[in-house]
matplotlib code that plots the C-alpha trace (Angstrom):
import matplotlib.pyplot as plt

x = [0.0, 2.8, 4.5, 1.2, 0.7, 4.2, 3.8, 0.8, 1.8, 5.5, 4.9, 2.1, 4.1, 6.8, 4.4, 2.4, 5.7, 5.9, 2.2, 0.9, -2.6, -5.6, -6.9, -3.8, -3.6, -3.8, -2.8, -4.4, -3.2, -3.7, -5.3, -9.0, -11.1, -8.1, -6.0, -4.1, -5.5, -4.0, -6.1, -5.0, -7.4, -7.6, -9.6, -9.2, -10.8, -9.8, -12.1, -10.2, -12.8, -15.6, -13.4, -12.8, -16.5, -17.5, -14.9, -16.4, -19.9, -18.8, -17.2, -20.3, -22.5, -20.7, -17.5, -17.6, -14.6, -16.7, -18.9, -21.4, -21.8, -25.1, -23.7, -22.3, -25.7, -27.4, -25.0, -25.6, -29.4, -29.5, -31.2, -32.5, -32.8, -30.5, -29.2, -28.7, -25.1, -26.0, -29.0, -26.9, -24.2, -26.7, -28.6, -25.4, -24.2, -27.5, -27.0, -23.4, -24.4, -27.0, -24.7, -21.9, -24.2, -23.4, -19.6, -20.0, -21.9, -21.2, -23.2, -20.1, -19.0, -19.5, -17.4, -14.5, -14.4, -13.7, -10.7, -9.5, -10.1, -13.0, -13.2, -12.6, -9.4, -7.1, -7.8, -5.6, -6.7, -8.2, -12.0, -13.7, -16.1, -18.9, -18.0, -17.9, -21.2, -22.9, -21.6, -22.7, -26.3, -26.3, -25.2, -27.3, -27.9, -30.5, -32.6, -32.2, -34.2, -35.1, -38.7, -40.4, -39.5, -35.8, -35.4, -33.6, -34.8, -32.0, -32.1, -31.3, -30.6, -27.0, -26.6, -23.9, -22.8, -19.2, -18.9, -15.1, -15.0, -17.1, -16.9, -13.7, -15.0, -18.3, -16.3, -14.2, -17.4, -18.9, -15.8, -15.8, -19.5, -18.8, -15.9, -18.0, -20.8, -18.2, -17.0, -13.8, -13.5, -9.8, -8.9, -7.5, -8.9, -7.0, -8.1, -6.4, -5.6, -9.1, -9.0, -11.4, -10.0, -11.6, -10.5, -6.8, -3.7, -1.4, 0.4, -2.7, -3.2, -5.1, -4.1, -1.4, -1.9, 0.6, -0.8, 1.1, 1.9, 2.4, 5.3, 5.4, 8.7, 8.6, 7.0, 7.8, 5.8, 7.4, 5.9, 6.6, 4.7, 3.1, 1.2, 0.5, -3.0, -4.0, -7.5, -9.9, -13.6, -13.5, -12.6, -10.0, -10.1, -7.7, -8.2, -5.4, -4.6, -1.0, -2.2, -4.1, -3.3, -3.0, -0.8, -3.1, -1.8, 1.3, -0.7, -1.0, -4.5, -5.6, -8.5, -10.6, -13.2, -15.6, -19.3, -20.1, -17.6, -16.7, -13.1, -10.3, -10.7, -8.7, -7.7, -4.6, -5.8, -3.4, -5.1, -7.8, -7.9, -11.3, -11.9, -15.5, -17.5, -18.0, -15.6, -18.3, -18.9, -15.2, -14.5, -17.2, -16.5, -12.8, -13.7, -16.2, -13.7, -11.1, -13.3, -14.8, -13.5, -11.5, -13.4, -16.7, -15.3, -14.2, -17.5, -19.3, -17.1, -17.6, -21.3, -21.1, -21.1, -17.9, -16.2, -12.9, -10.5, -6.9, -6.3, -2.9, -2.6, 0.2, 1.3, 2.7, 6.1, 4.8, 5.3, 2.6, 0.5, -1.9, -5.4, -7.6, -11.1, -11.4, -11.6, -8.7, -5.8, -7.1, -6.3, -2.6, -0.4]
y = [0.0, 2.4, 1.9, 2.5, 5.8, 6.9, 6.3, 8.6, 11.2, 11.7, 11.8, 14.3, 16.6, 16.8, 17.8, 20.2, 22.1, 23.1, 23.2, 26.4, 25.2, 27.5, 25.6, 24.6, 21.2, 21.3, 18.7, 17.8, 15.1, 14.1, 11.5, 10.6, 7.5, 5.9, 6.0, 8.4, 10.2, 12.0, 14.1, 15.9, 18.0, 20.8, 23.8, 27.6, 27.6, 25.6, 22.7, 21.7, 22.8, 21.0, 17.8, 18.0, 18.6, 15.4, 13.4, 14.6, 13.8, 10.3, 9.8, 11.0, 8.6, 5.2, 5.2, 2.6, 4.4, 7.5, 7.0, 9.6, 8.3, 7.0, 3.4, 3.4, 4.5, 1.8, -0.9, 0.1, 0.2, 3.8, 4.9, 3.1, 6.3, 6.3, 9.2, 9.5, 8.2, 5.2, 4.6, 4.5, 2.3, -0.1, -0.6, -1.1, -3.6, -5.6, -5.6, -6.8, -9.4, -10.7, -11.0, -12.4, -15.0, -13.8, -13.4, -9.7, -9.0, -6.0, -7.5, -9.7, -7.2, -9.5, -12.1, -9.9, -8.4, -11.9, -12.1, -8.6, -6.9, -4.7, -1.4, -3.2, -4.4, -6.9, -10.6, -12.3, -15.8, -17.7, -17.7, -20.9, -22.6, -21.8, -18.1, -18.1, -19.9, -17.5, -14.5, -16.0, -16.2, -12.4, -12.0, -11.6, -8.3, -10.0, -10.1, -6.4, -3.8, -0.1, 1.1, 3.8, 6.3, 5.4, 3.6, 0.3, -3.0, -5.4, -9.1, -9.2, -6.6, -8.0, -7.5, -4.9, -3.3, -2.6, -0.8, -0.7, -2.8, -0.3, 3.0, 4.3, 3.5, 5.4, 8.3, 8.6, 8.6, 11.3, 13.5, 12.9, 13.8, 17.1, 17.9, 17.3, 19.5, 22.3, 21.9, 20.0, 17.3, 16.3, 14.7, 11.7, 10.8, 8.1, 7.2, 4.2, 2.7, 3.1, 5.4, 7.4, 9.1, 11.3, 13.5, 13.9, 13.7, 16.7, 15.3, 15.6, 11.9, 9.2, 8.4, 5.7, 3.5, 0.8, -2.3, -4.0, -7.7, -9.2, -11.6, -13.9, -15.2, -17.2, -14.8, -11.6, -9.7, -8.1, -6.0, -5.6, -3.8, -6.2, -3.9, -0.3, 0.4, 3.5, 4.6, 7.5, 7.9, 4.9, 3.6, 1.1, -0.8, -3.4, -5.9, -8.0, -10.0, -8.8, -5.3, -6.3, -9.4, -10.5, -12.8, -14.8, -17.6, -17.8, -18.1, -15.5, -14.7, -12.4, -10.0, -11.5, -13.4, -15.7, -14.9, -18.6, -20.0, -17.1, -17.9, -16.4, -17.4, -20.4, -19.9, -19.0, -15.4, -12.8, -9.7, -8.6, -5.4, -4.4, -1.6, -0.4, 2.7, 3.5, 3.0, 1.8, -1.1, -1.8, -1.7, -4.2, -6.5, -6.7, -7.7, -10.3, -11.8, -12.3, -14.9, -16.5, -19.4, -17.7, -19.3, -18.2, -14.7, -14.4, -15.6, -13.0, -10.1, -11.2, -10.9, -7.3, -4.4, -2.3, -4.2, -6.0, -7.6, -8.8, -11.6, -12.3, -15.8, -17.8, -21.2, -23.9, -22.3, -18.9, -17.4, -15.2, -16.0, -13.7, -14.3, -11.6, -11.2, -10.9, -7.1, -6.3, -6.8, -3.9, -1.5, -2.4, 0.4]
z = [0.0, 0.9, -2.5, -4.2, -2.4, -3.2, -6.9, -6.9, -4.3, -5.1, -8.9, -8.4, -6.2, -8.8, -11.5, -9.3, -8.6, -12.2, -13.0, -14.5, -15.5, -15.2, -12.2, -10.2, -8.5, -4.7, -2.2, 1.2, 3.5, 7.0, 9.3, 9.4, 10.2, 12.0, 8.9, 6.6, 3.5, 0.5, -1.8, -5.0, -6.9, -9.5, -8.4, -8.4, -4.9, -1.9, -1.0, 2.1, 4.5, 2.7, 2.6, 6.4, 6.9, 5.0, 7.0, 10.2, 9.0, 8.1, 11.5, 13.3, 11.3, 10.7, 12.8, 15.6, 17.1, 17.8, 20.9, 19.8, 16.2, 14.9, 14.5, 18.1, 19.5, 17.4, 18.6, 22.2, 21.6, 22.7, 19.5, 16.4, 14.4, 11.3, 9.2, 5.5, 5.5, 7.6, 5.4, 2.2, 3.7, 5.2, 1.9, -0.1, 2.5, 2.1, -1.7, -1.5, 1.1, -1.3, -4.4, -2.4, -0.8, 2.7, 2.3, 3.1, 6.3, 8.5, 11.4, 11.9, 14.5, 17.6, 15.8, 14.8, 18.3, 19.6, 17.3, 18.3, 15.0, 16.1, 18.0, 21.3, 22.9, 21.2, 21.8, 24.3, 23.5, 20.6, 21.1, 21.9, 19.5, 22.0, 22.0, 18.2, 17.8, 20.3, 18.3, 15.0, 16.4, 16.5, 12.9, 9.8, 8.0, 5.9, 9.0, 9.7, 8.0, 7.8, 8.6, 6.5, 9.3, 8.8, 12.1, 12.0, 13.3, 14.3, 14.3, 18.0, 20.6, 20.7, 16.9, 16.2, 12.9, 11.8, 8.5, 8.5, 5.4, 3.4, 5.3, 3.7, 0.3, 1.0, 2.4, -0.7, -2.8, -0.6, -1.1, -4.8, -5.1, -3.3, -5.6, -8.7, -7.3, -7.0, -10.5, -9.6, -12.2, -11.9, -8.6, -6.8, -3.3, -1.3, 2.2, 3.8, 0.4, -1.1, -4.1, -6.3, -9.4, -12.0, -14.9, -15.5, -13.3, -13.1, -16.1, -18.2, -18.5, -16.7, -13.1, -12.7, -9.6, -8.5, -6.9, -4.1, -4.1, -0.6, -0.3, 2.7, 3.8, 7.1, 9.6, 7.8, 5.3, 2.2, -0.5, -4.2, -6.9, -9.4, -11.7, -12.6, -13.8, -15.8, -14.8, -14.5, -13.5, -11.3, -7.8, -6.6, -3.3, -2.0, 0.9, 2.2, 5.3, 5.1, 6.2, 9.3, 11.4, 15.0, 17.0, 19.3, 21.4, 19.2, 15.9, 13.2, 12.1, 9.3, 9.7, 7.0, 9.1, 7.3, 8.2, 7.6, 10.1, 12.4, 11.9, 9.8, 6.2, 5.2, 1.6, -0.4, -1.2, 0.1, -1.4, -3.8, -5.7, -7.2, -9.7, -9.9, -10.7, -7.0, -4.1, -1.7, -4.1, -4.7, -0.9, 0.0, -2.9, -2.1, 1.5, 0.3, -2.2, 0.6, 2.3, -0.8, -2.8, -5.5, -8.4, -6.9, -6.3, -9.9, -11.2, -9.0, -10.3, -13.9, -13.6, -12.5, -15.0, -15.2, -12.3, -12.5, -10.0, -9.5, -7.0, -5.4, -4.0, -2.4, -3.5, -1.2, -1.3, -0.3, -3.7, -5.1, -8.1, -10.0, -11.3, -12.8, -14.1, -17.9, -18.0, -15.6, -18.0, -20.2, -17.3, -16.9, -18.0]

ax = plt.figure().add_subplot(projection="3d")
ax.plot(x, y, z, "-o")
ax.set_aspect("equal")
plt.show()
């Protein structure tokens, strides 16, 4: 992920320094939603305040790390009243849950908390099967719904939502929508590795994005760039266990928890990069693909319009292998 950021950010800075276009490119970077962000956009007026405002709105709606957020209140059963952001993310989550046959389910929060990947404290011990089974009983976004008055009905009072696997994508889309409303048509928004691009880069061409390949050697994680894609008017999201894992009872567990078993996914997939029209879609699909059988995941992506994906898997020797959907090779620079 770091190399991918550097390819975009460093190259863009070099061009911005000598840029004399009518609408100069501006850069904004910082920390939001428990991660870093880098934004490059072409505008005669600064949109920085509007960007920060959207970031704050997203945090107050769907961040489980904010005690006063809508999602935190719903999880604590203090209020079942949703807002427009929660509403959109909830409905998209139900859609991705449906097309992935349950591989994406943000009501998995009680399960991921057991494994130490949620907003609570890190797990000290591997959860027992009884604990996992009990948490799974609370899960099921297909059994949650919104009423006409925009209140939410949960499957069980103990059901909790965690939109971490879709929130950054939604946030990127929200910022992109604001930029377009303000006449800004050339931009790159990157938040925690999720990206939305539109128009031209400072070089006057499509945006070049380098994709990481994780290399595993014994108990260390290495990275290498495997492809550069040239894109515009789309979103890119990557999910990978090499970015987020825990050592529990001496064993290494990735953060991709299967909703069907309540355990870390057992497959050879190291990372999935999805390119889609919207980042909310790319983000959720990348998460779903990480826990799916790779053939099933590829078949799902192939059925979707204007969506493509690259899968990085590890063979028995720890060497990475690549598989793509049919449309992805056309994006390679």
